[in-house]
VEXDO-192978 format. One record per residue (C-alpha): residue in three letters; x, y, z negated. Coordinates in nm, 2 decimals, always signed. Last residue first. Example, Ala and Ser with C-alpha at 12.3 -4.5 7.8 and 13.67 -1.06 7.14 Angstrom:
2
<torlo><rest>ser</rest><east>+1.37</east><north>-0.11</north><up>-0.71</up></torlo>
<torlo><rest>ala</rest><east>+1.23</east><north>-0.45</north><up>-0.78</up></torlo>
END
This chain:
130
<torlo><rest>glu</rest><east>+0.74</east><north>+1.34</north><up>+0.16</up></torlo>
<torlo><rest>ala</rest><east>+0.99</east><north>+1.15</north><up>-0.03</up></torlo>
<torlo><rest>tyr</rest><east>+1.24</east><north>+0.90</north><up>+0.19</up></torlo>
<torlo><rest>ser</rest><east>+1.53</east><north>+0.73</north><up>-0.02</up></torlo>
<torlo><rest>ile</rest><east>+1.81</east><north>+0.50</north><up>+0.22</up></torlo>
<torlo><rest>asp</rest><east>+2.05</east><north>+0.31</north><up>-0.01</up></torlo>
<torlo><rest>pro</rest><east>+1.77</east><north>+0.14</north><up>-0.16</up></torlo>
<torlo><rest>tyr</rest><east>+1.74</east><north>-0.08</north><up>+0.17</up></torlo>
<torlo><rest>glu</rest><east>+1.55</east><north>-0.40</north><up>+0.11</up></torlo>
<torlo><rest>lys</rest><east>+1.56</east><north>-0.72</north><up>+0.29</up></torlo>
<torlo><rest>tyr</rest><east>+1.23</east><north>-0.94</north><up>+0.32</up></torlo>
<torlo><rest>his</rest><east>+1.22</east><north>-1.24</north><up>+0.51</up></torlo>
<torlo><rest>asn</rest><east>+1.19</east><north>-1.53</north><up>+0.22</up></torlo>
<torlo><rest>glu</rest><east>+0.85</east><north>-1.31</north><up>+0.10</up></torlo>
<torlo><rest>pro</rest><east>+0.73</east><north>-1.31</north><up>+0.42</up></torlo>
<torlo><rest>asp</rest><east>+0.68</east><north>-1.68</north><up>+0.38</up></torlo>
<torlo><rest>ala</rest><east>+0.38</east><north>-1.83</north><up>+0.66</up></torlo>
<torlo><rest>ala</rest><east>+0.57</east><north>-1.64</north><up>+0.97</up></torlo>
<torlo><rest>ser</rest><east>+0.45</east><north>-1.35</north><up>+1.22</up></torlo>
<torlo><rest>phe</rest><east>+0.35</east><north>-1.11</north><up>+0.96</up></torlo>
<torlo><rest>ala</rest><east>+0.02</east><north>-0.98</north><up>+0.96</up></torlo>
<torlo><rest>cys</rest><east>-0.05</east><north>-0.63</north><up>+0.70</up></torlo>
<torlo><rest>phe</rest><east>-0.36</east><north>-0.51</north><up>+0.64</up></torlo>
<torlo><rest>leu</rest><east>-0.28</east><north>-0.14</north><up>+0.51</up></torlo>
<torlo><rest>lys</rest><east>-0.50</east><north>+0.07</north><up>+0.30</up></torlo>
<torlo><rest>leu</rest><east>-0.40</east><north>+0.42</north><up>+0.19</up></torlo>
<torlo><rest>pro</rest><east>-0.53</east><north>+0.54</north><up>-0.11</up></torlo>
<torlo><rest>gly</rest><east>-0.64</east><north>+0.92</north><up>-0.14</up></torlo>
<torlo><rest>arg</rest><east>-0.46</east><north>+1.25</north><up>-0.21</up></torlo>
<torlo><rest>gly</rest><east>-0.28</east><north>+1.18</north><up>+0.15</up></torlo>
<torlo><rest>thr</rest><east>+0.09</east><north>+1.14</north><up>+0.25</up></torlo>
<torlo><rest>asn</rest><east>+0.10</east><north>+0.77</north><up>+0.21</up></torlo>
<torlo><rest>ile</rest><east>+0.41</east><north>+0.64</north><up>+0.31</up></torlo>
<torlo><rest>met</rest><east>+0.44</east><north>+0.32</north><up>+0.54</up></torlo>
<torlo><rest>met</rest><east>+0.81</east><north>+0.20</north><up>+0.54</up></torlo>
<torlo><rest>his</rest><east>+1.05</east><north>+0.05</north><up>+0.80</up></torlo>
<torlo><rest>arg</rest><east>+1.40</east><north>-0.09</north><up>+0.86</up></torlo>
<torlo><rest>ala</rest><east>+1.33</east><north>-0.30</north><up>+1.22</up></torlo>
<torlo><rest>gly</rest><east>+1.44</east><north>-0.69</north><up>+1.18</up></torlo>
<torlo><rest>ala</rest><east>+1.18</east><north>-0.83</north><up>+1.34</up></torlo>
<torlo><rest>pro</rest><east>+0.99</east><north>-0.60</north><up>+1.54</up></torlo>
<torlo><rest>ile</rest><east>+0.74</east><north>-0.35</north><up>+1.35</up></torlo>
<torlo><rest>leu</rest><east>+0.43</east><north>-0.35</north><up>+1.52</up></torlo>
<torlo><rest>ile</rest><east>+0.17</east><north>+0.00</north><up>+1.44</up></torlo>
<torlo><rest>thr</rest><east>-0.16</east><north>+0.05</north><up>+1.47</up></torlo>
<torlo><rest>asp</rest><east>-0.41</east><north>+0.33</north><up>+1.43</up></torlo>
<torlo><rest>gly</rest><east>-0.77</east><north>+0.27</north><up>+1.30</up></torlo>
<torlo><rest>arg</rest><east>-0.73</east><north>+0.56</north><up>+0.99</up></torlo>
<torlo><rest>gly</rest><east>-0.43</east><north>+0.75</north><up>+1.03</up></torlo>
<torlo><rest>ile</rest><east>-0.07</east><north>+0.74</north><up>+1.05</up></torlo>
<torlo><rest>lys</rest><east>+0.16</east><north>+1.06</north><up>+1.14</up></torlo>
<torlo><rest>ala</rest><east>+0.49</east><north>+0.91</north><up>+1.30</up></torlo>
<torlo><rest>thr</rest><east>+0.86</east><north>+0.88</north><up>+1.15</up></torlo>
<torlo><rest>glu</rest><east>+1.18</east><north>+0.81</north><up>+1.32</up></torlo>
<torlo><rest>gly</rest><east>+1.49</east><north>+0.66</north><up>+1.09</up></torlo>
<torlo><rest>asn</rest><east>+1.46</east><north>+0.30</north><up>+1.21</up></torlo>
<torlo><rest>val</rest><east>+1.09</east><north>+0.28</north><up>+1.15</up></torlo>
<torlo><rest>trp</rest><east>+0.90</east><north>+0.55</north><up>+0.89</up></torlo>
<torlo><rest>ala</rest><east>+0.49</east><north>+0.56</north><up>+0.94</up></torlo>
<torlo><rest>lys</rest><east>+0.36</east><north>+0.85</north><up>+0.81</up></torlo>
<torlo><rest>gly</rest><east>+0.04</east><north>+0.89</north><up>+0.64</up></torlo>
<torlo><rest>ser</rest><east>-0.37</east><north>+0.91</north><up>+0.66</up></torlo>
<torlo><rest>gly</rest><east>-0.56</east><north>+0.70</north><up>+0.43</up></torlo>
<torlo><rest>asn</rest><east>-0.83</east><north>+0.38</north><up>+0.54</up></torlo>
<torlo><rest>glu</rest><east>-0.78</east><north>+0.06</north><up>+0.69</up></torlo>
<torlo><rest>val</rest><east>-0.44</east><north>+0.12</north><up>+0.86</up></torlo>
<torlo><rest>tyr</rest><east>-0.33</east><north>-0.18</north><up>+1.07</up></torlo>
<torlo><rest>ile</rest><east>+0.03</east><north>-0.31</north><up>+1.03</up></torlo>
<torlo><rest>val</rest><east>+0.15</east><north>-0.57</north><up>+1.26</up></torlo>
<torlo><rest>glu</rest><east>+0.51</east><north>-0.71</north><up>+1.13</up></torlo>
<torlo><rest>glu</rest><east>+0.80</east><north>-0.93</north><up>+1.33</up></torlo>
<torlo><rest>met</rest><east>+1.00</east><north>-1.21</north><up>+1.17</up></torlo>
<torlo><rest>gly</rest><east>+1.35</east><north>-1.27</north><up>+1.19</up></torlo>
<torlo><rest>pro</rest><east>+1.47</east><north>-1.06</north><up>+0.96</up></torlo>
<torlo><rest>his</rest><east>+1.20</east><north>-0.87</north><up>+0.79</up></torlo>
<torlo><rest>ser</rest><east>+1.30</east><north>-0.52</north><up>+0.67</up></torlo>
<torlo><rest>his</rest><east>+1.23</east><north>-0.28</north><up>+0.36</up></torlo>
<torlo><rest>pro</rest><east>+1.28</east><north>+0.08</north><up>+0.38</up></torlo>
<torlo><rest>his</rest><east>+1.31</east><north>+0.26</north><up>+0.05</up></torlo>
<torlo><rest>arg</rest><east>+1.07</east><north>+0.48</north><up>-0.13</up></torlo>
<torlo><rest>pro</rest><east>+1.05</east><north>+0.83</north><up>-0.29</up></torlo>
<torlo><rest>gly</rest><east>+0.82</east><north>+0.95</north><up>-0.56</up></torlo>
<torlo><rest>ala</rest><east>+0.49</east><north>+0.74</north><up>-0.67</up></torlo>
<torlo><rest>gln</rest><east>+0.29</east><north>+1.01</north><up>-0.75</up></torlo>
<torlo><rest>lys</rest><east>+0.38</east><north>+1.26</north><up>-0.51</up></torlo>
<torlo><rest>ala</rest><east>+0.37</east><north>+1.00</north><up>-0.26</up></torlo>
<torlo><rest>pro</rest><east>+0.05</east><north>+0.88</north><up>-0.28</up></torlo>
<torlo><rest>leu</rest><east>-0.01</east><north>+0.50</north><up>-0.38</up></torlo>
<torlo><rest>val</rest><east>+0.05</east><north>+0.23</north><up>-0.06</up></torlo>
<torlo><rest>asp</rest><east>-0.25</east><north>-0.05</north><up>-0.15</up></torlo>
<torlo><rest>val</rest><east>-0.10</east><north>-0.31</north><up>+0.07</up></torlo>
<torlo><rest>val</rest><east>-0.35</east><north>-0.57</north><up>+0.21</up></torlo>
<torlo><rest>arg</rest><east>-0.16</east><north>-0.88</north><up>+0.33</up></torlo>
<torlo><rest>leu</rest><east>-0.15</east><north>-1.15</north><up>+0.57</up></torlo>
<torlo><rest>ala</rest><east>+0.06</east><north>-1.44</north><up>+0.68</up></torlo>
<torlo><rest>ile</rest><east>+0.12</east><north>-1.62</north><up>+0.98</up></torlo>
<torlo><rest>gly</rest><east>+0.31</east><north>-1.95</north><up>+1.06</up></torlo>
<torlo><rest>lys</rest><east>+0.22</east><north>-2.24</north><up>+0.89</up></torlo>
<torlo><rest>ser</rest><east>-0.08</east><north>-2.09</north><up>+0.66</up></torlo>
<torlo><rest>lys</rest><east>-0.15</east><north>-2.33</north><up>+0.36</up></torlo>
<torlo><rest>leu</rest><east>-0.48</east><north>-2.08</north><up>+0.25</up></torlo>
<torlo><rest>val</rest><east>-0.28</east><north>-1.92</north><up>+0.01</up></torlo>
<torlo><rest>arg</rest><east>+0.13</east><north>-2.00</north><up>-0.05</up></torlo>
<torlo><rest>his</rest><east>+0.23</east><north>-2.07</north><up>+0.30</up></torlo>
<torlo><rest>ser</rest><east>+0.06</east><north>-1.76</north><up>+0.37</up></torlo>
<torlo><rest>val</rest><east>-0.30</east><north>-1.59</north><up>+0.40</up></torlo>
<torlo><rest>leu</rest><east>-0.42</east><north>-1.33</north><up>+0.15</up></torlo>
<torlo><rest>glu</rest><east>-0.18</east><north>-1.15</north><up>-0.02</up></torlo>
<torlo><rest>arg</rest><east>-0.30</east><north>-0.92</north><up>-0.21</up></torlo>
<torlo><rest>phe</rest><east>-0.04</east><north>-0.62</north><up>-0.24</up></torlo>
<torlo><rest>phe</rest><east>+0.01</east><north>-0.34</north><up>-0.47</up></torlo>
<torlo><rest>arg</rest><east>+0.26</east><north>+0.01</north><up>-0.38</up></torlo>
<torlo><rest>ser</rest><east>+0.47</east><north>+0.25</north><up>-0.50</up></torlo>
<torlo><rest>pro</rest><east>+0.75</east><north>-0.04</north><up>-0.60</up></torlo>
<torlo><rest>leu</rest><east>+0.56</east><north>-0.35</north><up>-0.58</up></torlo>
<torlo><rest>glu</rest><east>+0.30</east><north>-0.45</north><up>-0.81</up></torlo>
<torlo><rest>lys</rest><east>+0.06</east><north>-0.81</north><up>-0.75</up></torlo>
<torlo><rest>ala</rest><east>-0.25</east><north>-0.77</north><up>-0.68</up></torlo>
<torlo><rest>ala</rest><east>-0.46</east><north>-1.08</north><up>-0.84</up></torlo>
<torlo><rest>val</rest><east>-0.71</east><north>-1.29</north><up>-0.49</up></torlo>
<torlo><rest>gln</rest><east>-1.07</east><north>-1.37</north><up>-0.53</up></torlo>
<torlo><rest>asn</rest><east>-1.15</east><north>-1.02</north><up>-0.48</up></torlo>
<torlo><rest>arg</rest><east>-0.96</east><north>-1.05</north><up>-0.13</up></torlo>
<torlo><rest>asn</rest><east>-1.21</east><north>-1.30</north><up>-0.03</up></torlo>
<torlo><rest>ile</rest><east>-1.02</east><north>-1.69</north><up>+0.02</up></torlo>
<torlo><rest>lys</rest><east>-1.14</east><north>-1.92</north><up>+0.33</up></torlo>
<torlo><rest>arg</rest><east>-1.01</east><north>-2.23</north><up>+0.51</up></torlo>
<torlo><rest>ile</rest><east>-1.26</east><north>-2.38</north><up>+0.69</up></torlo>
<torlo><rest>thr</rest><east>-1.19</east><north>-2.78</north><up>+0.73</up></torlo>
<torlo><rest>met</rest><east>-1.20</east><north>-2.98</north><up>+1.02</up></torlo>
END
């Protein structure tokens, strides 16, 4: 057995609207077969502007809040989130995390598929601003 390992400092950050992510595990990174993991930094809402939700058809997501505070928006409902919280996003649920703090909102996002980019749908007609 070969240990497949990566350090997040070895992965370049990719930019998405109002957030940056580093893909640590996927079919491209470490050649996973059925799981993916990303570290996501969400910009403060006052800096980033309005957010639009997205969904992952056919794929669950687990989000762990490593640092910061904000709100989880899932299918129109909101809940406060903070360090140590874990959120389960059902497959196909529209969702977004909003950084209501002044500092970084750092999340670990695990997906039940190795190719989350192929299970992504954005909803630009829905907007949420803090």
